[in-house]
N, CA, C and O atoms as a Maestro MAE file, in Angstrom:
{
 s_m_m2io_version
 :::
 2.0.0
}

f_m_ct {
 s_m_title
 :::
 protein
 m_atom[164] {
  # First column is atom index #
  i_m_mmod_type
  r_m_x_coord
  r_m_y_coord
  r_m_z_coord
  i_m_residue_number
  s_m_chain_name
  s_m_pdb_residue_name
  s_m_pdb_atom_name
  i_m_atomic_number
  :::
  1 25 1.197 14.178 1.777 1 A "MET " " N  " 7
  2 3 -0.002 14.904 1.739 1 A "MET " " CA " 6
  3 2 -1.126 14.345 0.948 1 A "MET " " C  " 6
  4 15 -1.073 14.080 -0.253 1 A "MET " " O  " 8
  5 25 -1.953 14.220 1.581 2 A "ARG " " N  " 7
  6 3 -3.366 13.784 0.929 2 A "ARG " " CA " 6
  7 2 -4.497 15.148 0.186 2 A "ARG " " C  " 6
  8 15 -4.845 15.973 1.031 2 A "ARG " " O  " 8
  9 25 -4.803 15.287 -0.622 3 A "ALA " " N  " 7
  10 3 -5.248 16.502 -1.615 3 A "ALA " " CA " 6
  11 2 -6.964 15.433 -2.121 3 A "ALA " " C  " 6
  12 15 -7.067 14.590 -3.012 3 A "ALA " " O  " 8
  13 25 -8.028 15.927 -1.157 4 A "VAL " " N  " 7
  14 3 -9.554 15.433 -1.461 4 A "VAL " " CA " 6
  15 2 -10.092 16.276 -2.689 4 A "VAL " " C  " 6
  16 15 -10.369 17.473 -2.616 4 A "VAL " " O  " 8
  17 25 -10.178 15.675 -3.563 5 A "LEU " " N  " 7
  18 3 -10.936 16.622 -4.944 5 A "LEU " " CA " 6
  19 2 -12.334 16.589 -4.944 5 A "LEU " " C  " 6
  20 15 -12.887 15.646 -4.379 5 A "LEU " " O  " 8
  21 25 -13.032 17.511 -5.514 6 A "PRO " " N  " 7
  22 3 -14.481 17.844 -5.750 6 A "PRO " " CA " 6
  23 2 -15.268 16.634 -6.079 6 A "PRO " " C  " 6
  24 15 -16.263 16.355 -5.410 6 A "PRO " " O  " 8
  25 25 -14.921 15.977 -6.968 7 A "GLY " " N  " 7
  26 3 -15.341 14.796 -7.108 7 A "GLY " " CA " 6
  27 2 -15.031 13.633 -6.796 7 A "GLY " " C  " 6
  28 15 -14.878 12.734 -7.623 7 A "GLY " " O  " 8
  29 25 -14.888 13.493 -5.453 8 A "GLY " " N  " 7
  30 3 -14.866 12.278 -4.806 8 A "GLY " " CA " 6
  31 2 -13.012 11.700 -4.421 8 A "GLY " " C  " 6
  32 15 -12.484 11.298 -3.384 8 A "GLY " " O  " 8
  33 25 -12.408 11.962 -6.054 9 A "GLY " " N  " 7
  34 3 -11.385 11.171 -5.575 9 A "GLY " " CA " 6
  35 2 -10.210 12.012 -4.661 9 A "GLY " " C  " 6
  36 15 -10.297 13.225 -4.469 9 A "GLY " " O  " 8
  37 25 -9.452 11.437 -4.299 10 A "GLU " " N  " 7
  38 3 -7.838 11.879 -3.821 10 A "GLU " " CA " 6
  39 2 -6.676 11.265 -4.768 10 A "GLU " " C  " 6
  40 15 -6.521 10.329 -5.553 10 A "GLU " " O  " 8
  41 25 -5.832 12.534 -4.132 11 A "LEU " " N  " 7
  42 3 -4.621 12.629 -4.841 11 A "LEU " " CA " 6
  43 2 -3.544 12.160 -3.579 11 A "LEU " " C  " 6
  44 15 -3.883 12.586 -2.475 11 A "LEU " " O  " 8
  45 25 -2.560 11.512 -3.607 12 A "LEU " " N  " 7
  46 3 -1.771 11.472 -2.324 12 A "LEU " " CA " 6
  47 2 -0.186 11.743 -3.200 12 A "LEU " " C  " 6
  48 15 0.093 11.517 -4.378 12 A "LEU " " O  " 8
  49 25 0.644 12.301 -2.101 13 A "PHE " " N  " 7
  50 3 1.785 13.196 -2.638 13 A "PHE " " CA " 6
  51 2 2.855 12.542 -1.854 13 A "PHE " " C  " 6
  52 15 2.489 11.854 -0.900 13 A "PHE " " O  " 8
  53 25 4.282 12.659 -2.138 14 A "CYS " " N  " 7
  54 3 5.188 12.489 -1.318 14 A "CYS " " CA " 6
  55 2 5.618 14.044 -0.966 14 A "CYS " " C  " 6
  56 15 5.446 15.080 -1.608 14 A "CYS " " O  " 8
  57 25 6.123 13.843 0.057 15 A "ALA " " N  " 7
  58 3 6.637 15.910 0.717 15 A "ALA " " CA " 6
  59 2 7.282 16.445 -0.220 15 A "ALA " " C  " 6
  60 15 7.028 17.634 -0.415 15 A "ALA " " O  " 8
  61 25 8.352 15.760 -1.140 16 A "HIS " " N  " 7
  62 3 8.901 16.348 -2.045 16 A "HIS " " CA " 6
  63 2 7.566 16.911 -3.249 16 A "HIS " " C  " 6
  64 15 7.258 18.101 -3.307 16 A "HIS " " O  " 8
  65 25 7.215 16.353 -3.712 17 A "HIS " " N  " 7
  66 3 5.993 16.932 -4.759 17 A "HIS " " CA " 6
  67 2 4.813 17.362 -4.210 17 A "HIS " " C  " 6
  68 15 4.006 17.959 -4.923 17 A "HIS " " O  " 8
  69 25 4.612 17.172 -3.172 18 A "ALA " " N  " 7
  70 3 3.648 17.766 -2.594 18 A "ALA " " CA " 6
  71 2 4.182 19.588 -2.470 18 A "ALA " " C  " 6
  72 15 3.477 20.475 -2.953 18 A "ALA " " O  " 8
  73 25 5.174 19.809 -1.935 19 A "ARG " " N  " 7
  74 3 5.811 21.115 -1.592 19 A "ARG " " CA " 6
  75 2 5.787 21.786 -3.385 19 A "ARG " " C  " 6
  76 15 5.556 22.931 -3.774 19 A "ARG " " O  " 8
  77 25 6.124 20.541 -4.162 20 A "ALA " " N  " 7
  78 3 6.462 21.693 -5.958 20 A "ALA " " CA " 6
  79 2 4.897 21.634 -5.871 20 A "ALA " " C  " 6
  80 15 4.664 22.684 -6.471 20 A "ALA " " O  " 8
  81 25 4.073 21.303 -5.651 21 A "HIS " " N  " 7
  82 3 2.783 21.297 -6.449 21 A "HIS " " CA " 6
  83 2 1.454 22.091 -5.246 21 A "HIS " " C  " 6
  84 15 0.253 22.335 -5.363 21 A "HIS " " O  " 8
  85 25 2.241 22.236 -4.395 22 A "GLU " " N  " 7
  86 3 0.872 23.073 -3.149 22 A "GLU " " CA " 6
  87 2 -0.178 24.068 -3.205 22 A "GLU " " C  " 6
  88 15 -1.263 24.324 -2.685 22 A "GLU " " O  " 8
  89 25 0.864 24.641 -4.318 23 A "GLU " " N  " 7
  90 3 -0.262 26.083 -4.317 23 A "GLU " " CA " 6
  91 2 -1.441 25.610 -5.508 23 A "GLU " " C  " 6
  92 15 -2.570 25.958 -5.163 23 A "GLU " " O  " 8
  93 25 -1.409 25.110 -6.426 24 A "LYS " " N  " 7
  94 3 -2.416 24.429 -7.395 24 A "LYS " " CA " 6
  95 2 -3.351 23.438 -6.313 24 A "LYS " " C  " 6
  96 15 -4.554 23.519 -6.066 24 A "LYS " " O  " 8
  97 25 -2.646 22.781 -5.942 25 A "LEU " " N  " 7
  98 3 -3.396 21.560 -4.946 25 A "LEU " " CA " 6
  99 2 -4.390 22.411 -4.372 25 A "LEU " " C  " 6
  100 15 -5.605 22.280 -4.519 25 A "LEU " " O  " 8
  101 25 -3.825 23.254 -3.735 26 A "ARG " " N  " 7
  102 3 -4.969 24.205 -2.283 26 A "ARG " " CA " 6
  103 2 -6.181 24.809 -3.087 26 A "ARG " " C  " 6
  104 15 -7.281 24.887 -2.540 26 A "ARG " " O  " 8
  105 25 -6.011 25.191 -4.240 27 A "GLU " " N  " 7
  106 3 -6.399 25.925 -5.437 27 A "GLU " " CA " 6
  107 2 -7.672 25.182 -5.594 27 A "GLU " " C  " 6
  108 15 -8.741 25.750 -5.368 27 A "GLU " " O  " 8
  109 25 -7.603 23.586 -6.078 28 A "VAL " " N  " 7
  110 3 -8.622 22.629 -6.767 28 A "VAL " " CA " 6
  111 2 -9.178 21.960 -5.915 28 A "VAL " " C  " 6
  112 15 -10.348 21.607 -6.065 28 A "VAL " " O  " 8
  113 25 -8.387 21.607 -4.724 29 A "ALA " " N  " 7
  114 3 -8.972 20.292 -3.460 29 A "ALA " " CA " 6
  115 2 -9.962 20.965 -2.794 29 A "ALA " " C  " 6
  116 15 -10.159 22.180 -2.779 29 A "ALA " " O  " 8
  117 25 -10.683 19.933 -2.144 30 A "LEU " " N  " 7
  118 3 -11.712 20.747 -1.211 30 A "LEU " " CA " 6
  119 2 -10.640 20.497 0.191 30 A "LEU " " C  " 6
  120 15 -10.653 21.418 1.009 30 A "LEU " " O  " 8
  121 25 -10.071 19.752 0.379 31 A "GLU " " N  " 7
  122 3 -9.299 19.501 1.447 31 A "GLU " " CA " 6
  123 2 -7.630 18.998 1.366 31 A "GLU " " C  " 6
  124 15 -7.342 18.037 0.653 31 A "GLU " " O  " 8
  125 25 -6.743 19.607 2.023 32 A "VAL " " N  " 7
  126 3 -5.406 19.298 2.121 32 A "VAL " " CA " 6
  127 2 -5.054 18.747 3.147 32 A "VAL " " C  " 6
  128 15 -5.139 19.355 4.214 32 A "VAL " " O  " 8
  129 25 -4.656 17.690 3.097 33 A "LYS " " N  " 7
  130 3 -3.637 17.373 4.489 33 A "LYS " " CA " 6
  131 2 -2.434 17.144 4.256 33 A "LYS " " C  " 6
  132 15 -1.856 16.532 3.358 33 A "LYS " " O  " 8
  133 25 -1.912 18.009 5.668 34 A "ASP " " N  " 7
  134 3 -0.437 17.650 5.455 34 A "ASP " " CA " 6
  135 2 0.136 17.329 6.330 34 A "ASP " " C  " 6
  136 15 0.397 18.151 7.208 34 A "ASP " " O  " 8
  137 25 0.648 15.701 6.446 35 A "GLU " " N  " 7
  138 3 1.138 15.197 7.908 35 A "GLU " " CA " 6
  139 2 2.540 14.532 7.597 35 A "GLU " " C  " 6
  140 15 2.879 13.405 7.958 35 A "GLU " " O  " 8
  141 25 3.426 15.589 6.733 36 A "THR " " N  " 7
  142 3 4.990 15.596 6.732 36 A "THR " " CA " 6
  143 2 5.478 15.069 8.145 36 A "THR " " C  " 6
  144 15 6.102 14.057 8.464 36 A "THR " " O  " 8
  145 25 4.956 16.141 8.881 37 A "HIS " " N  " 7
  146 3 5.167 15.649 10.736 37 A "HIS " " CA " 6
  147 2 5.309 14.603 11.097 37 A "HIS " " C  " 6
  148 15 6.045 14.309 12.039 37 A "HIS " " O  " 8
  149 25 4.576 13.723 10.371 38 A "ARG " " N  " 7
  150 3 4.652 12.311 11.041 38 A "ARG " " CA " 6
  151 2 5.535 11.562 10.933 38 A "ARG " " C  " 6
  152 15 5.536 10.491 11.540 38 A "ARG " " O  " 8
  153 25 7.003 12.129 9.721 39 A "LEU " " N  " 7
  154 3 7.548 11.385 9.145 39 A "LEU " " CA " 6
  155 2 9.024 11.396 10.283 39 A "LEU " " C  " 6
  156 15 9.831 10.477 10.419 39 A "LEU " " O  " 8
  157 25 9.024 12.324 10.771 40 A "GLN " " N  " 7
  158 3 9.962 12.901 12.051 40 A "GLN " " CA " 6
  159 2 9.942 12.116 13.186 40 A "GLN " " C  " 6
  160 15 8.806 11.648 13.267 40 A "GLN " " O  " 8
  161 25 10.634 11.734 14.111 41 A "SER " " N  " 7
  162 3 10.669 10.694 14.890 41 A "SER " " CA " 6
  163 2 11.042 11.683 16.541 41 A "SER " " C  " 6
  164 15 11.167 11.081 17.607 41 A "SER " " O  " 8
  :::
 }
 m_bond[163] {
  # First column is bond index #
  i_m_from
  i_m_to
  i_m_order
  :::
  1 1 2 1
  2 2 3 1
  3 3 4 2
  4 3 5 1
  5 5 6 1
  6 6 7 1
  7 7 8 2
  8 7 9 1
  9 9 10 1
  10 10 11 1
  11 11 12 2
  12 11 13 1
  13 13 14 1
  14 14 15 1
  15 15 16 2
  16 15 17 1
  17 17 18 1
  18 18 19 1
  19 19 20 2
  20 19 21 1
  21 21 22 1
  22 22 23 1
  23 23 24 2
  24 23 25 1
  25 25 26 1
  26 26 27 1
  27 27 28 2
  28 27 29 1
  29 29 30 1
  30 30 31 1
  31 31 32 2
  32 31 33 1
  33 33 34 1
  34 34 35 1
  35 35 36 2
  36 35 37 1
  37 37 38 1
  38 38 39 1
  39 39 40 2
  40 39 41 1
  41 41 42 1
  42 42 43 1
  43 43 44 2
  44 43 45 1
  45 45 46 1
  46 46 47 1
  47 47 48 2
  48 47 49 1
  49 49 50 1
  50 50 51 1
  51 51 52 2
  52 51 53 1
  53 53 54 1
  54 54 55 1
  55 55 56 2
  56 55 57 1
  57 57 58 1
  58 58 59 1
  59 59 60 2
  60 59 61 1
  61 61 62 1
  62 62 63 1
  63 63 64 2
  64 63 65 1
  65 65 66 1
  66 66 67 1
  67 67 68 2
  68 67 69 1
  69 69 70 1
  70 70 71 1
  71 71 72 2
  72 71 73 1
  73 73 74 1
  74 74 75 1
  75 75 76 2
  76 75 77 1
  77 77 78 1
  78 78 79 1
  79 79 80 2
  80 79 81 1
  81 81 82 1
  82 82 83 1
  83 83 84 2
  84 83 85 1
  85 85 86 1
  86 86 87 1
  87 87 88 2
  88 87 89 1
  89 89 90 1
  90 90 91 1
  91 91 92 2
  92 91 93 1
  93 93 94 1
  94 94 95 1
  95 95 96 2
  96 95 97 1
  97 97 98 1
  98 98 99 1
  99 99 100 2
  100 99 101 1
  101 101 102 1
  102 102 103 1
  103 103 104 2
  104 103 105 1
  105 105 106 1
  106 106 107 1
  107 107 108 2
  108 107 109 1
  109 109 110 1
  110 110 111 1
  111 111 112 2
  112 111 113 1
  113 113 114 1
  114 114 115 1
  115 115 116 2
  116 115 117 1
  117 117 118 1
  118 118 119 1
  119 119 120 2
  120 119 121 1
  121 121 122 1
  122 122 123 1
  123 123 124 2
  124 123 125 1
  125 125 126 1
  126 126 127 1
  127 127 128 2
  128 127 129 1
  129 129 130 1
  130 130 131 1
  131 131 132 2
  132 131 133 1
  133 133 134 1
  134 134 135 1
  135 135 136 2
  136 135 137 1
  137 137 138 1
  138 138 139 1
  139 139 140 2
  140 139 141 1
  141 141 142 1
  142 142 143 1
  143 143 144 2
  144 143 145 1
  145 145 146 1
  146 146 147 1
  147 147 148 2
  148 147 149 1
  149 149 150 1
  150 150 151 1
  151 151 152 2
  152 151 153 1
  153 153 154 1
  154 154 155 1
  155 155 156 2
  156 155 157 1
  157 157 158 1
  158 158 159 1
  159 159 160 2
  160 159 161 1
  161 161 162 1
  162 162 163 1
  163 163 164 2
  :::
 }
}
């Protein structure tokens, strides 16, 4: 998961930690892009 922050930075999370922190990330990030579907073939 990629979270773009208002200050211009970004955070990258593995699927496990993204799920653990997703609620708060969505509150503070300008954009949250979840690409976990790309992990499965």
